[in-house]
Residue, then its C-alpha position, 0 to 999 in steps of 0.5 A: m501444537h499448543d494454545l498460545f494463550e497458555e504461553e502468555e504466563k511464561k516467564g523470561y524475556v518478552p519483547l515490548a511489542e508482545k507485552m503491549r499487545p492489546k487484550t481487548l478491543d477497547d485497548f486496540f488502536g486504529q481500524e475503527d471501521i472494523v472494531g469500533v462501536n457497531s462494527p461487524i466484529r464487535k457485533m460478532l463478539d456480542t452474539d458470540n457468532i464468530s465466522s471465518m475471516i481473512f485479515y488483509g493489511p501491511p505488517g504491524v497493524g494488528k492482524t494477529t492481535l485482533a485474532k487473539i482478542i476475538a478468540k479470547s472474547s469468544n472463549s474459543a481455543f486459539l491455535e496458530l500456524s505460520a504458513v512459512t513453516a507449517g505443512v499439511k501434517d500440521i493442518k491435520e493435527f489442528i483439525e483433529i484438535g478442532k474436532f475434539n473441542k467441538s465434541n466437547g462443546k468448545k469452538t476452535i479458532v485456527f489462525v494462519d499467519e501469511i496464509h498466502r504462502f500456503n499452496k492450493a492443496q494446503q489451503d484446500a485442506f481447511l475447506p471441509h472443516v470450515e464448512n462443517g464447523n470443526i474450526i473457525l479459520i482466521g487468516a492473515t495476509t499482506e497480499n491481496p487475498s483475491f489473488e493469493v487465497n483460493s476462491a473456494l476458501l475466500s468465498r467462505s470467509k469475510v475479508y477485512v482490510l486493515k490499514s496502516l496506523t496513523e502517526e497519531e495512533i502510533i504515538k498513542i501506542l508509544k506513550r501507552a507503553l511508557k505509561e503502563n509498563a511497570d518496568y518503565k516507571n522511571i523512563t521518560m522521553e522528549e516529546e519531539c522523539f515520538p513523531i520521529i519514531s512514528g514516522l520511521s515506523n511506516g504505520d507499523a506498531r511493532s516496528a515503533l515499539n521495537t525502536l522504543e525498546n532498543l532506545i531504552n536499552i542503550a539510553p544512559v541511566k542517571k540516578g536510576k532514571i532514563n530520559i530519552t532525548k532526540k540526541d539519544l535517538e539520533t545516536a541510536l539511528q547512527s545518522k541525522t539522515f534518519l531524522y528527517d521529517k517525512n511531512g516537512e521540508e527535507h522530505y520535499n527537498l529530497i524527492s525534488a532532488l531525485h526528480k531533477s537528478m533523473r531529469n538531468s540523466d545523472v544516475d549517481a545523484a539519482l541513486y544517492y537521493l533515492a538511498r537518502m530517502l529509503e534509508a531514512g525510512e521513507n515509504p517505498l510506495y511514495v517513491a514509486r508513485r513519484l517514479i510513475r509520475f516522472a515516467s510520463e512527465d519527463i519521458g513520455l513517448a520518447n520511451t514508452n517502456a519507461l512507464l512500464q518500468a515505473v509501474a513494475a517498480y511500484q508493484a515490486a515495492y508493494y510485494n517486497g516491502m523494505p528492505e528488499a524493494n530498495v534494488n527494485l526502485a534502484q533499477a527503475v531510477v537508473y532506467l528512468s535516468l538513462c531514458p531519452k527525455s521529453n516533456a511534450l506530454y506535460e506541456a500538452y496537458s498544461k495547455v489543454k488544461d487551461d483551454a478546458i477550464k476556459t471553455a468549460n461551457e463549450k458544447v460537444p459538436l453535434h456530429l460527435r454526440n450519440a443519438v440515444t433517443k428519437l429526440d436526439s436524432e431530431m436535434g441532429y445528434g450524430d449527423g455528419y459523423k464519419y466512421a474512421h474504419n469505413y475509410e481506406e486510411k482508417m481516418t477522416n478529415m472530420v473536425c473533432l474539437p469545438d469550433s472555437l478550438k478547431n485549429k489548436k495544437y497541444y501535443q508537440p513531440t520532440n526529436s528525443g528518442n522514440e518521439k522522432n517516430v511519433q513526430e513522423i507519424m503525426r506529420r503523415i496523419e496531417k498530410i493524409k487529412r489535408g488531402m481528403 
């Protein structure tokens, strides 16, 4: 039970990320739509009319920092709970503090980190005290609050979505740390190190500052000065693999190698290239999106579960993050590698795309149009349309393509996996329609 602002003056080791925590909105990097000029939060602070809110976003984007800035700017008491370790007893203690402060004319902000980890009863404990103003609740979550925060509590809070910091914003934070930290006045770093550290951080400022601090701790001191080089960074990260540029050629080479290894059903190679990317700090969601694409481009209807596996891997990577998501993605990579392959959907769309562009001015056949108005009916909209459900086979021989394309065949299933069955279904449909 404590006001965290009192701890800032305590002596002893303080991590660089904590030292560089912004104290005002003017020092806060990123989230311009939330904290920029004329933003909602600035307006709240200008009028000192703070309401309960939920900050939703990935780690290291400033959720806790923003809560502290709001508390300090509004001259409110600031109390922090971690939903991982706190229980209802802790909540009640903080609420009592809020009641006491309110009776003395002072506001109390209770900040709950990882609020999604509180169960329904714990979340419900805040409700009456948020409503009567005993406390102002600020929650932080990396999970979608629509699913993880009780609707009653959510309805009493404004949700702000914080985005991952850009490479440029992370670089500014790193340079600010070197420039403004008195302990680092004799420390410099080669310019090319900044984008590498930024890239490895995945938009997480805390991660970037921790990397910088670790570098400084192991870098050689020469004549009382430290100059961090790319080689020092390479040594600290133990492998040149970690230095690949996620916006450069190696990034695309590795994802290409993963894709082609899976296409060739080479499980070991696919796992290797997956590990190369993940261990180098690649965004796991980028890899997961490529797996979703692969599931349709290279497998398609040959195994309809492939897309389900890929989407599930994306969701697992989203919820778990790294490093836990590595095995989720590995499962999907192995599964997709072992699936029967077919590029029939890819080929079909490539063909139909060309025709769609060439015939962009082709009119939809009248019998497929809906007659919404009387004029539509007079113009023949819907005339000749055959409602498939009215027929025994639930299909008709009605032509649906425009006249110029009516004999075109785009999707040609292969004999691979489940597409054998798809092929047979399409042959049966064709036979029935020819007999009508």
